[in-house]
C-alpha positions as CSV (number, residue, x, y, z in Angstrom):
1,M,75.3,131.7,23.3
2,P,73.7,128.4,22.4
3,Q,71.7,127.2,25.5
4,S,73.6,123.6,25.8
5,T,76.8,125.5,25.7
6,A,75.8,127.9,28.7
7,K,74.4,125.1,30.8
8,A,77.5,122.8,30.5
9,K,79.6,125.6,31.3
10,S,77.2,126.6,34.5
11,S,77.7,122.6,35.6
12,K,81.4,122.6,36.2
13,P,82.0,123.4,39.7
14,A,83.8,126.1,40.9
15,K,87.8,126.2,42.6
16,P,87.4,124.5,46.0
17,Y,89.0,128.3,46.7
18,A,90.8,130.7,45.3
19,E,94.2,129.8,44.8
20,F,93.6,126.5,43.5
21,P,96.2,125.9,40.9
22,L,93.6,123.9,38.8
23,F,90.9,125.0,36.4
24,A,87.6,122.6,35.6
25,H,87.8,121.5,32.1
26,A,85.0,120.4,30.2
27,T,86.0,116.4,29.8
28,K,85.3,116.6,34.1
29,R,89.0,116.7,34.7
30,W,90.8,119.3,36.7
31,A,93.5,120.7,34.2
32,K,96.5,123.1,34.0
33,K,98.0,124.2,30.8
34,I,102.1,124.2,31.2
35,R,104.5,125.3,28.6
36,G,101.6,125.5,26.0
37,K,100.1,121.8,26.6
38,L,97.2,121.0,28.6
39,H,97.7,118.7,31.0
40,Y,95.1,116.6,33.2
41,F,95.3,115.6,36.7
42,G,91.9,114.1,38.0
43,A,88.6,113.9,38.3
44,W,86.0,116.5,39.2
45,D,84.3,115.0,41.8
46,N,87.9,114.4,43.5
47,P,90.2,117.8,43.3
48,D,92.5,116.6,46.3
49,A,93.6,113.8,44.8
50,A,94.4,115.9,41.6
51,L,96.2,118.5,43.3
52,D,97.9,116.1,44.7
53,K,98.8,114.9,41.7
54,Y,99.4,118.2,40.5
55,L,102.1,118.7,43.0
56,R,103.9,115.8,42.3
57,E,104.4,116.2,38.4
58,K,104.4,120.0,38.5
59,D,108.3,120.5,39.0
60,D,108.7,118.1,36.0
61,L,105.8,119.7,33.8
62,H,107.3,123.0,34.2
63,A,111.0,121.9,33.4
64,G,109.6,120.5,30.2
65,R,110.4,116.5,31.4
66,K,107.7,113.8,31.3
67,P,106.4,113.0,35.1
68,R,107.9,109.9,36.6
69,Q,105.3,107.4,38.2
70,T,105.4,106.8,41.8
71,A,105.5,103.6,43.2
72,D,102.2,104.2,45.0
73,S,100.5,105.1,42.0
74,L,101.7,102.8,39.1
75,T,99.1,100.8,37.8
76,V,99.4,97.4,36.0
77,D,97.7,99.0,32.6
78,A,101.0,102.0,33.0
79,L,103.4,99.6,33.5
80,A,102.3,97.5,31.0
81,N,102.3,100.7,28.4
82,L,105.7,101.8,29.6
83,F,107.4,97.8,29.3
84,L,106.0,97.6,25.2
85,T,107.0,101.3,24.9
86,N,110.9,100.1,25.9
87,K,110.5,96.9,23.7
88,R,108.9,98.6,21.0
89,H,112.2,100.8,20.6
90,L,114.2,97.8,20.9
91,V,112.2,96.5,17.7
92,D,112.6,99.6,16.1
93,T,116.8,99.4,16.8
94,G,116.6,95.8,15.5
95,E,117.5,94.5,18.7
96,I,114.3,92.3,19.2
97,K,112.5,90.8,16.2
98,A,108.8,92.3,16.0
99,R,107.5,88.4,16.5
100,T,109.1,89.0,19.8
101,F,107.3,92.0,20.7
102,A,104.0,90.5,19.6
103,E,104.6,87.7,22.3
104,Y,105.6,90.4,25.0
105,L,102.2,92.3,23.6
106,K,99.7,89.3,24.0
107,T,101.4,88.1,27.5
108,C,101.0,91.9,28.8
109,E,97.2,91.4,27.6
110,V,96.6,88.6,29.4
111,V,98.2,90.1,32.5
112,V,96.4,93.6,32.6
113,E,93.2,91.7,32.0
114,R,93.7,89.1,34.8
115,F,94.6,91.9,37.2
116,G,92.9,94.7,36.2
117,R,94.0,98.0,34.3
118,G,93.9,100.5,37.9
119,R,95.5,97.8,39.7
120,I,98.2,99.2,41.5
121,V,101.4,97.0,41.3
122,V,102.9,97.1,44.5
123,D,100.0,95.9,46.1
124,L,100.0,92.8,43.8
125,Q,100.3,89.6,46.1
126,P,101.7,85.7,45.5
127,D,98.0,84.6,45.2
128,D,97.5,86.7,42.4
129,F,100.4,85.3,40.4
130,E,99.2,82.2,41.4
131,S,95.7,82.8,39.8
132,L,97.3,84.1,36.9
133,R,99.6,80.9,36.3
134,K,96.5,78.6,36.5
135,A,94.7,80.6,33.8
136,L,97.8,80.4,31.8
137,A,98.1,76.5,32.0
138,R,94.9,76.4,30.7
139,V,95.5,77.6,27.5
140,N,99.0,77.0,27.5
141,G,100.9,73.3,27.0
142,P,104.2,73.1,29.5
143,V,106.8,75.1,26.9
144,R,104.7,77.9,26.3
145,L,103.5,78.3,29.4
146,G,107.5,78.8,30.9
147,N,107.8,81.1,28.4
148,E,104.8,83.3,29.2
149,I,106.1,82.9,32.9
150,Q,109.7,84.3,32.1
151,R,107.9,87.2,29.8
152,V,105.5,88.1,33.0
153,R,108.8,88.3,35.2
154,G,110.5,90.5,32.7
155,M,107.7,92.9,33.0
156,F,107.4,93.6,36.4
157,K,111.5,93.3,36.9
158,Y,111.8,96.0,34.5
159,A,109.4,97.6,37.0
160,F,112.1,97.3,39.6
161,E,115.5,98.0,37.6
162,Q,113.3,101.4,35.9
163,G,113.1,102.4,40.0
164,L,109.0,102.8,39.1
165,I,108.9,100.2,42.3
166,E,111.3,100.2,45.3
167,R,111.6,96.7,46.0
168,P,111.2,93.3,43.6
169,I,107.7,92.0,43.4
170,R,107.0,88.8,45.4
171,Y,106.0,85.8,43.1
172,G,105.3,83.3,45.7
173,Q,106.1,79.6,45.2
174,A,103.4,78.7,42.9
175,F,104.5,81.0,39.6
176,Q,107.3,78.7,38.5
177,K,108.3,77.1,35.4
178,P,107.1,73.8,34.8
179,S,110.0,71.5,36.0
180,R,112.2,70.0,33.5
181,R,110.8,66.3,33.4
182,I,107.8,67.7,32.5
183,V,108.6,69.5,29.6
184,R,110.2,66.7,28.5
185,Q,106.8,64.4,28.7
186,A,105.1,67.2,26.5
187,R,107.7,66.6,24.1
188,V,107.3,63.0,24.1
189,D,103.8,63.1,24.1
190,A,103.7,65.7,21.2
191,G,105.7,63.0,19.4
192,P,108.6,64.0,17.1
193,K,108.4,66.8,15.1
194,L,109.8,65.2,11.9
195,F,108.2,64.8,8.5
196,A,109.2,61.6,6.0
197,A,111.2,61.7,3.1
198,D,108.0,60.9,1.0
199,D,105.6,63.8,2.5
200,I,108.1,66.2,1.8
201,R,108.6,65.3,-1.9
202,R,104.2,65.3,-1.9
203,I,104.6,68.7,-0.5
204,I,106.9,70.1,-2.8
205,A,105.2,68.8,-6.1
206,T,102.1,70.8,-4.5
207,A,103.3,73.8,-3.7
208,S,103.0,77.0,-5.6
209,A,106.3,78.1,-6.6
210,P,107.6,80.7,-4.0
211,L,106.2,77.9,-1.2
212,K,108.2,75.1,-3.2
213,A,111.4,77.3,-2.7
214,M,110.9,78.0,0.7
215,V,110.2,74.3,1.8
216,L,113.4,73.3,-0.4
217,L,115.0,75.9,1.9
218,G,113.6,74.4,5.3
219,I,114.9,70.8,4.4
220,N,118.4,71.8,2.2
221,C,119.1,74.6,4.8
222,G,117.6,73.9,7.6
223,F,115.9,77.4,7.4
224,G,112.9,78.4,9.7
225,N,109.7,80.9,8.6
226,T,111.4,83.9,9.5
227,D,114.5,82.8,7.5
228,V,112.7,82.7,4.2
229,A,110.5,85.6,4.9
230,A,113.8,87.7,5.9
231,L,116.1,85.8,3.2
232,P,117.1,88.6,1.1
233,H,118.6,88.8,-2.5
234,S,122.9,89.2,-1.4
235,A,122.7,86.8,0.6
236,V,122.1,83.8,-2.5
237,E,124.7,82.9,-5.0
238,L,122.4,81.0,-7.6
239,E,125.1,81.0,-9.8
240,H,127.9,78.7,-7.7
241,G,124.6,77.2,-5.6
242,W,125.3,78.9,-1.8
243,V,123.6,80.8,0.5
244,N,125.2,82.8,3.5
245,F,122.8,84.6,5.7
246,P,122.8,84.9,9.2
247,R,120.1,83.8,11.7
248,P,117.9,86.6,11.8
249,K,116.6,85.3,15.5
250,T,120.9,85.6,16.5
251,A,123.1,87.1,13.7
252,I,124.9,84.1,14.1
253,Q,126.6,83.2,10.7
254,R,125.5,80.5,8.6
255,R,126.9,79.1,5.3
256,A,125.3,76.3,3.3
257,P,125.3,74.8,-0.7
258,L,122.3,74.7,-2.3
259,W,120.4,71.7,-4.5
260,S,120.3,72.0,-8.0
261,E,116.5,71.3,-7.0
262,T,116.6,74.6,-4.6
263,V,118.7,76.5,-6.9
264,E,116.1,76.3,-9.7
265,A,113.3,76.7,-7.2
266,L,114.5,79.9,-6.5
267,R,115.3,81.1,-9.8
268,T,111.0,80.3,-10.6
269,A,110.1,81.8,-7.5
270,I,112.3,85.1,-8.1
271,A,111.3,85.1,-11.9
272,E,107.5,85.4,-10.9
273,R,107.7,87.5,-7.5
274,P,105.3,90.0,-7.2
275,A,106.3,93.8,-7.1
276,H,107.0,94.6,-3.3
277,G,104.6,97.3,-1.8
278,C,107.3,98.9,0.3
279,D,110.9,100.3,-0.7
280,D,112.5,98.5,2.6
281,D,111.0,95.0,0.9
282,A,113.0,95.4,-2.4
283,K,116.1,93.3,-1.4
284,L,113.6,90.7,-0.6
285,V,113.7,87.2,-2.5
286,F,109.8,86.7,-1.2
287,I,107.0,88.9,-1.7
288,T,103.6,87.6,-0.9
289,K,101.0,88.4,-4.2
290,H,99.9,91.5,-2.3
291,G,103.0,92.9,-2.0
292,N,103.7,92.3,1.8
293,R,106.5,90.2,3.7
294,W,105.4,86.5,4.3
295,V,105.9,86.8,8.3
296,R,105.0,90.4,9.0
297,F,104.0,92.8,11.9
298,N,100.9,95.0,11.1
299,Y,99.6,98.0,13.1
300,V,96.3,99.0,13.0
301,D,95.8,102.4,10.5
302,G,99.6,102.2,10.3
303,N,99.7,103.4,13.4
304,K,102.9,102.0,15.0
305,E,102.1,103.9,18.7
306,A,98.7,101.7,18.3
307,A,100.7,98.6,18.9
308,I,101.2,99.8,23.1
309,K,97.2,99.9,23.0
310,A,96.9,95.9,21.9
311,K,96.3,97.0,18.0
312,A,99.2,95.2,16.3
313,V,98.8,91.6,14.5
314,H,101.5,89.1,13.9
315,I,100.9,87.5,10.6
316,D,102.9,84.4,9.5
317,A,101.8,83.7,6.2
318,V,104.6,81.3,5.6
319,G,102.6,79.2,8.1
320,L,99.6,79.5,6.8
321,E,100.2,78.9,3.4
322,V,101.9,75.3,4.4
323,K,99.2,74.3,6.6
324,K,96.7,74.6,3.4
325,V,99.0,72.5,1.6
326,L,98.9,69.9,4.6
327,T,95.6,70.1,4.6
328,S,95.1,69.2,0.9
329,L,97.1,66.3,1.1
330,N,96.0,64.9,4.3
331,L,99.1,65.6,5.9
332,N,98.0,68.0,8.7
333,R,97.0,64.6,11.2
334,L,101.0,65.0,11.8
335,G,100.2,68.3,14.0
336,L,103.4,69.6,11.6
337,G,104.0,73.2,10.5
338,F,106.8,74.5,8.3
339,Y,109.3,74.6,11.3
340,A,109.3,70.6,11.2
341,L,111.7,71.0,8.4
342,R,114.6,72.9,10.5
343,H,114.1,69.9,12.7
344,T,114.1,67.2,9.8
345,F,117.0,68.7,8.4
346,Q,119.2,68.7,12.3
347,T,117.9,64.9,12.9
348,I,118.5,63.4,9.0
349,G,121.8,65.5,8.8
350,E,123.2,64.1,12.1
351,G,123.6,60.9,9.9
352,A,126.4,62.7,7.7
353,H,128.5,62.2,11.2
354,D,129.8,65.9,11.5
355,P,128.1,67.4,14.1
356,A,130.0,70.7,13.7
357,A,129.1,71.3,10.4
358,V,125.3,70.7,10.9
359,Q,125.8,73.5,13.9
360,F,127.0,75.4,10.9
361,I,124.9,75.4,8.5
362,M,121.7,75.5,11.5
363,G,123.3,78.9,12.8
364,H,123.2,77.5,16.3
365,A,125.0,78.8,19.4
366,P,128.2,77.3,20.9
367,A,127.2,74.6,22.7
368,N,128.6,73.5,26.2
369,S,131.3,76.4,26.0
370,D,133.4,74.4,23.6
371,M,136.6,75.9,22.9
372,A,136.7,74.7,19.9
373,D,133.5,76.3,18.4
374,V,134.6,79.6,20.4
375,Y,137.4,79.2,17.9
376,R,136.3,78.4,15.2
377,E,136.0,81.1,12.4
378,A,135.5,79.2,9.2
379,M,133.7,75.9,8.2
380,G,135.2,73.9,5.5
381,D,133.1,73.9,2.4
382,E,133.4,70.2,2.0
383,R,131.9,69.2,5.2
384,L,129.1,71.8,4.5
385,K,128.3,69.5,1.1
386,R,128.8,66.3,2.6
387,V,125.9,67.1,5.1
388,T,123.3,68.6,2.9
389,D,124.1,65.8,-0.2
390,H,123.5,63.4,2.9
391,V,120.2,65.1,3.3
392,H,119.9,65.1,-0.6
393,D,120.2,61.3,-0.7
394,W,117.9,60.9,2.1
395,L,114.9,63.1,0.1
396,F,115.8,61.8,-3.5
397,P,117.2,58.7,-3.1
398,K,118.9,57.4,-6.6
399,P,117.2,54.2,-7.7
400,K,118.4,51.3,-6.8
401,K,120.0,49.3,-10.3
402,S,119.4,45.9,-10.1
403,K,122.3,43.1,-9.6
404,K,122.8,41.1,-12.6
405,S,124.6,37.5,-12.4
406,P,127.8,37.9,-14.6
407,T,126.4,34.9,-16.9
408,A,123.0,36.4,-17.0
409,G,122.4,35.8,-21.0
410,K,124.4,33.4,-22.0
411,R,123.9,30.2,-22.8
412,S,125.4,27.6,-20.9
413,R,128.1,25.4,-22.6
414,K,129.1,21.8,-21.1
415,S,132.6,21.7,-20.6
416,P,134.1,19.0,-22.8
417,K,134.9,15.6,-21.4
418,K,138.2,14.5,-20.5
419,V,139.4,11.6,-22.5
420,N,141.9,9.6,-20.6
421,A,144.8,9.1,-22.5
422,R,146.2,5.2,-22.9
């Protein structure tokens, strides 16, 4: 036997007493094999804590069940992993989008970093959350800050509703969303998210074939980044010039007429579409030159479970490509992106004086519990077309015809003088 191996074996601690149910593993932890699998319960230097953990979990382990966390041992890191695992399952079943999971993931990273991985959840106090809010406010505007606070609260609400802690967490008065007044003021300060017609025409003229089609879908139908990235061939009727595509975010039905410019751009983009790298992407209208989705969620080494440990990246190639075009046209000064096309469609479309039709095209949920919205199952195509025609005329105005005088170009004639009869 090599000398190093013999030395390692001799350095292992002896059992505290003969009946101690655990053995000293080479990883410097107390362990036990149960149902053919090794389980670890704590460091060599604390056999009492390891034994306590074993006694708490042994019934579940011997029965083949996953041991439940107890309130006095649930750490912030453990809660984050359980919470993200739950959200990961919702992504797999299509109940939430990958981008939503990415936002939860980033929030959990901040919480774990701020509070510490080993911090016991039930030990958190209001001043801890006040400190967290200050840290979040330094790097987020009022709208995003409110979203971050909501996600943090959701994380700890999950702990209580799952029975991981015995009482709800006390956040204190300071851990609140920014007031509506603050949010409104921030939006005023940021300026309107609105493109000018001339700027959109310049973007269309400069963009590549797929991006041109996406931009036209954005201003023609109010589509956002995820909308164009997830658009399937089955949703597009190029022959008749219509698109029928529920919003991926809410599954609310949408229908919109397509302009001739949009149909032409879609035909070109589909003809030049690169090969897809995944069978699931065969149905999509748009694929990047590398064979990926334009908006996607990448896992390190292809391991979905790695996402639980902050190894996943959300990629929005639509936003990145539009940013490049805006920079090349010196339009990035506006602080706008692809999603501003959706804002622009809503704003200009309202000029058609049919808010219900605009809402239907946008895929907005019924507003103010209007019973007409609840019972409306369809929208007349002529109403939808009036809205999109109005936006089209704003974007591509017809040249004004010069008005000519009816007598223009004609030689003037003097009227004969009347001769008075005598």
